[in-house]
N, C-alpha and C positions, 0 to 999 in steps of 0.2 A: 117118152119121145121128146118132151121139152128139154130134159137134161142132155139128151143126145144132140139136139139141135144147138144148144148153147155151146157144147164142146166143139162145134164146127166153126165157131167165131174165133178168129186168130187172137184177138185181144184177150179173150178169156183164157185161152190156153197159155198165152204168154204170162198172164198174171199168176196162173197156177204154177208155172215153171219157176217164176221168181221167188215163190215161197221156199224153194229148195236151194236158192243161191247161197253159196258158202259165206258170202260177205255178211249175211244176216245171222250167222250162227257161230258159236264158239268153236275153237279148234277141236275140242273133244268130239263134236258131232259132224265135222265136215266130211269125214269118210263116208258116213251113212248118207249124207245129203248127196254126195256124188253117185253113190250106188243107186239111190232112189231116182235120181234124174236119168241114169242109164236105163233103168227099168221102165220109167215113164215114156222114154223115147221109143220103146219097143211095143207099146200098147196099140198105137195106131199111126198111120202115115201122117195124119194131121198133127201129131204130137212131135214128130221127129225133129223138124227144124227148130221150133221154139225151145225144146228141151236141150238139144245139142248146143245151141247158142249159149245157154246159161251154163251148161256143163263144161264147155271149153273156154269160157270167158276168163276164168282164173285157174292157173295151173301151178303146181308146186315145182315145176321145172320143165325143160323141153323134152325130157325123155318120153312123156306120153305121145308126143308127136313123132319121135324117132321110132317108137314101137309100131307105128303104122307101116313102116317099111319092112317087108319080109326079109330083106337082105341085111338087116341089122341084128346083131347078136349081143348078148350080155353075159359077162363072166365075172366071177368074184376074183379079186386080186388079194394078195397076201398081206392085208392090213387088218389090225384088230378091230377097227371101227366098222368093218363090213362094207368096204368100198367096192362098188361094182363098176366095171369098165364096159362101156358101150362101144362096140367095134363094128367095122364094115366087113361082111363076109363076101359080098360080091357087088358088082355095079347094079344100080337100080334103073328101071326103065321109066319112060315118060309118064305112063299111067300111074305108077306108084308115086311118082313125085307130084303129080297133079292132085292126088288124094291128100298128100301132106299139105300142099298149098291151100286146098279147100278148107281144111280144119284150122290151118294157121290163121286164116282170115277171121276166125271167131275169137282168137286169143286177144284179150285186152290187158291182162296182168299176169306176171310170173312172180311168184313169191316163194323163194327157197326156204324161208323160215316157217312155212306152213308145215308144222311138225306133226304130220299125220300120215299114216300108211294108207294107200289108196284102196286096199282090199278089205278094210275093216273099219269099225266105228269107234276105236279107242286109240288113245295116244300111246305110241310105241317109240322105240329107238329109231332115230333117223337113219335111213339107208342112203349113203352118199353115192352118187354116180359120177363117173369121170368119162367124158366123151373122148374117144381116141383122136389124136391130132389129125390123122388122115381123114377121118370122118368130118371133123370140124372144117378142114380145108375144102372138102367136097361140098359141104353145105353152102359155104361162101361162094364157091364157083357156080353152083347150081342156081343160085338166086340171081346171077347176072349182075352183081353189084348192088342189088336191092336188098332191103332188110328181110330177114326170114319171116318176121311177124309184122306185116304192114300196118296193123291197127293197134299195136302194143302201146299202152299209155302208162303203165306202171311196171317197174322192174325192181325186185329185191334180190340182190346178188351177194353171195358170201362164200368164203372158203370153208373147208372142213377144219376140224380141230387138228388134223395131222398135216395141214399145209397144202392140200390139194384143192384146186378150183373145181367146183361142181359145175357140170354142163359147159357148153361153149362160153367163151368170154363174151362180155356184153357187146363187143363190136359187131358180132354177127346178127344180133337181134334188135339193137337200138336203131331207130330211124327218126325221121322228123316228127312222127306222131307221139313220141315219148314225152311225157310231162312230169312224171314222178320217178326218181331214181334213188334207191337206197343201197348203200354198199357197206357190208360188214367186212371190214378190211383187216387182214392179218399181215403184220410187217413181213416183207419177203426175206427168205433166207438167201444164202449165197447162190448166185446163178439162177435164181428164179425170175421169170419174166413177168410182165404185166404189173409193173410197179404202180404205186398210187398216182404219180404224176402222169403216167401213160394212160391209165384208165380215165382219169378226170379230163385230160386233154381230148381223148377220143369222144367222151360223152359230150363235152362242150361243142365239139365240131359236128357230131352227128345229130345232136338234138338241140338246135338253136332255140326252140320254144320251151325249153325245160323250165318248169315252174317250181318244183320242189326237189331239193337235194338233201339227203341225210347220209351222214358218214358215222359209222360206229367203228372205232379203232381199238384194236387190242392193246394191251399194255406194252409200252415202249420202254425198254430197260436202258438203252444207251442214249446219251445226250445227242450224239451225232445223228441218230435216226429221228429223234424228235425234231431237230432243226430241219432235216431233209423233208420231213412230212409237212412242215410249215411251208417250205418252198413249193411242195406239190399243191398245197391248198390255195396258193396264189392263182392257180389256173381257173378258179371259180369266177374270176373277173370277166372271163369270156362268156359266161352265162348271163347275158344282159337282161333276159326276161325273168330271172329268178325272183320268186316271191317269198319262198320259205327255205331257210337254211338251218340244218341241224348238224352239229359236229360234237360228238361225245367221245372225248379222248382224255382220260383222267390225268395223263402225264404230258399232255401237249403244252408246249410253250409258244406263245404268240408275241409278236413284236408289232411295231408301227407299220411294217410292210403289209401285214395281214389286214389291218384296219384300213389301210389305203385301198386294198383290193375290195373290201366291203363297201367303201365309199363310192366305188365306181358302179355299183349295182343300183340303178335308179328306181327299181320296182320292189326292192327288198322290204317286205312287210313284217316278217316274223323271223326271229333269230334265236336259236338255242345253242349255247356253248357250254362245254365242260372242259376247263383248262386248269393247269396247275400254276402257270406263271404268266403274268401280263407285264411285259417290259415297256412301260409307258415312258416316253421321253417328254421333257418340257417343250412346249411350243404350241402350235395351232391345234385345236381340237378337231378331230375328224367328224364330219357331219354325216349321219345316216338319216337323211331327210324323210324317207318314206316309212321308216321303221315304226310299227305300231305295237308290237309285242316282243319283249325280250325276256328270255329265261337263261339265267347265268348260274353255273355251279363252279365255285372256286373258293379258295381260302379268303377269309374276311379282308385281309389287306389287299389281295388281288382284286376283290370286288371294288374296293375304294379306288384302286388304280384305274379300273375300267370306267367307272362313272366319271372320273375326272378327265379321262382321255378322249371320250366321244361326246358328241353333241346329238341329242335326240329330241328334236323339236316337235315330233308327232307322236311320241310314245304315250300309249294309254294303258298298257298292261305290263307290269314288271314283276318277275318272279326271281327270287334270289335264294340259292341253297348254299349255306355256309359249310363248305367242305373243310376237312382238316388233314393236312399232310403229316403233322406231328400232334397227335391228340394230347399228349402229356404237357406240351409246351404252349398249346394254343389257349387263347383267351377269347371269350365270346364277343366282346365289344371293344377290343383293343384298337387295331387299325381301322376297323369299320367305323367307329364313332369319332376317332381323332382325325381321320384323313378324309372324311366325307362332309364337307361344308354344305350348308343348306342350298347355296346358290348352284351347286353342281347337279342337283336333282331336277329333272324336267317337271315343270309345274303342270304339264298336261296329263300326268299319270292319274288314272281313275281306279285301277285295280292293282293292289299290291299284295304279293304273296311271299312270305318268308318261311324258310324251312331250316331248322337246326337239327340235323340228324344225330349229333353227338351231345352227350351230357358233359359240358365243360364245368369245371369248378368255378362257381361264381357266387360265393356267399355274400348276401346283402345286395346283390344286383337286382334291380327292379326291371319290369318289362319296359317302362318308359325310358330307362337309361339305355337299354339295348336298342330301342328303335328311335332314339333321339334324333339321328340325322334325317329321318323322314317325317317328323312331326310337322314340318313346315309345309307339307303337301296338303293345304287346307281344302282342296277340291276332291280329296279322295272319297270314293264311293264304296269300295269293297276292300276289306283288310282280312287276310287269312294268315294264320301262324300255325306251324307244326313244330313242336319242340318236345324235349324230354324233361321230366321233372328234375329240378335241381339246377337248370340253366338260369332261371331268374325267378323272382318272387312276383306274385300277382295279388293286388289288394284293391280296396275301394278307391284309394288315391290314384292308382293307375287308371281305373275306369273313368274317374272324373277328368283327369288330364287328357286322356285319349278322346273322350266324347266331346270335350271342349275344343280340342285341336281339329277334329274332323266332324263338323256338324252335318255334312252331307252324306254321311255313311248310310248305305242301304243294307250292308251285310258286315257283321263282325264275327269271324269264326276263329276260335282259339282252341286248339287241341293239344293236350299235354299227355304224352305217353307216360303213365305212372309206373308201369312195370309190376311184376307180381309182388314185389316187396312192399308196394304201397296200395294194396287193394283195400286196406282198412280205411274207413272214413275218418279215423282219428289220427292217421299217420301222414298228413299232408304238410306238417311243419308250418312254415310261415305262408304257405300258399292257401290263404283263408279269406277270400272275399265274402262279404255279407250280402244281404239283399239290397243294401244301398248301392251296390254296383249296378243292379238293374235299374234303380231309380235314376242314377246318373245318365245312363243311356236313354231312358225314357224322357228325361228333361232336356237333354242337349242334342239329341239326334232324332228330329221329327220324322225323317224319311226311313228310319231303320225298319227292315222287313225280316231279316234273319239274324238271330243272336245265338251263338253257340259258345258256351264257356265251360271250363272243366268242373267247377263246383260252386256251391253256395254253402258256406259253413257259418251258421248263425244260430247256435242252439239256445241262446238266451235272449232272443229278440222279443220285445213286447210290441206286438203288432198294433194294439189299440193306441199306443202312444206315438206312433209314427204320423207325420203330417200326410194327409191324404193328397196324393199327387193327381194331376189331371190325367185322364185316360189317354193312352197312346194307341191310336187307331191304325197304325201302319204295320206293326209287328205281327207276323203270321207264324213264324217258326221260332221256337225257343227250346233248346236242348241243354240239359244240365247232366253232366256225368255223375256227379255226387251231390245229393241234397241232404245236408245235415242240419236240420232245424228242429225246434221243439215240437211243432205240430205240422205235419206235412199237409193235412187237410186244410188247415188255416192258411198255410203258405200258398197252396194251389188256389184257394178261394181269392186271395189277394191278387194273385197273378192274373186271374181271369178279369178282375175288376180293373187292374192296371192296363192289361193288354186285351181288350174286348174282342179282337179279331184273331186270336190265336187259333191255329189249326192243330187238331189231333186226330183227324179222321183217317190218316194213313201212317204207314211206317216212315220213320225219318228218312230212310234212304231214297224214298220217292221224291223228296223235294229239298234235300240238302246234298251238296256236292261231296264227292269222295275226297278224303276219308272221314269227314267230320260227322258222318252219321253213325260211326262205329260205337262211340262211347256215349251212352246216355242211360239214365236210371229208368229202366222199363217200368218198375212199379210206380214211380212218380208220374211217368208218362200216362199210364192207365188212369191214375187218379186225376190228372189234369184233364184227360178226355171225359171222365165222368162229370167234372165240374162244368166243362164246356157244354155237354149235352143237357145238363140240368138248366143251365142258363138259356139255352136255345128253346127248351120246352116252356120255360117261364115267360119268354117273350112272344 
């Protein structure tokens, strides 16, 4: 009886329903969560409204709403991708439309990238649906000029691989309530409507309170299309409330006009760009006064152009990915180092992340030489690097110079993808830091809490002859991918003495950010855990 009485409390039933919300589960399990919510709503009248609100809150498209109308049919059309066309068989009456409006009030998000079939619990091939133009027009007329989904806050909209737009265009569902809009855009073919400029202009007009805008653009082969798309992007200046902007277009070229548009957004806090060309002209730097986070993917010389072209007085988080248009001719630190003077970098940066996805030929190049332009950021607190083996060398001298340049570091995370050909501990070439690298960080970075480095190669170290350093009490996480020393037990014992507050009670992925938890010596990790537990029992 007590359980039955508890289930009469609305708050408890709502909490149970929230456990099945697809936002909390991976794509693989979302189909099963939807099915469980539908079954939960059929148990009792008290469960109906809480379960249906969660079930209809996030949809993979508008077709679940359209299927509520008995007058709507669906047929397959002759396309290899399995496109189904939703069409109108007859006019619908007021009661049928009221039912659609009732459930439409539950919808808060539509995500076309939710790659899951509704009737099963496994990931399958997407079934694209195209809404007949006559039905689209009828839906717009039936709403009386109001948005079809009055509470919609997030919309992810994309075309199919064969150029068809799935579901109605966003004009029919976007309203003042929309705050997050994501567009996976395919460059239009001849005669196709709903160009990028039209879509963005409509979104800016219909959603004046838009906070987040993300554009994923397919490959643009022709230069004239790339320039036309830049013209379309200028319409983002109308979204004056925009706080987060993401534009991923690997062949997009931007000029000063685009940055002029960005400078008109007074609330822009986060910017992520993927471009191939930045045509910066000499003159006044464009100020992005409110920007706090910048993630830029571009060739190294274009990154240098960008940094010199904009002023970022409030930037705290900077992420740079060094893309390569021509891998054979690219150099890892050419234009990046030569054209990025120290005064161009905002001194407010606290988090710096660098990613080098390609292995450029760079014999004799050290890590310090690669990151030379940013060593003047003396207030840096977190430094992350992802690279491939062979891009640069890493030694004790690099650790010394870095730790001296950034005394306020709280996290130093360096991950090097070694590849299968470098799985052996003895095949690292000049990439051979010793345990003195750890001593340098312990001596010069008193606030360091996380330290991830690829390897320690010091087979001939005489531990008894080393100067006993002061204990470093802040470091909690230490991950080493390769440990090549004469005695691992002695090395683990010395590490516990040097870093008395090390943690080894959980797997690294629970307290180290992705992907730096992937590569670590599990045997040495267990050995370090053993030494930590022995020390704890002794005290």
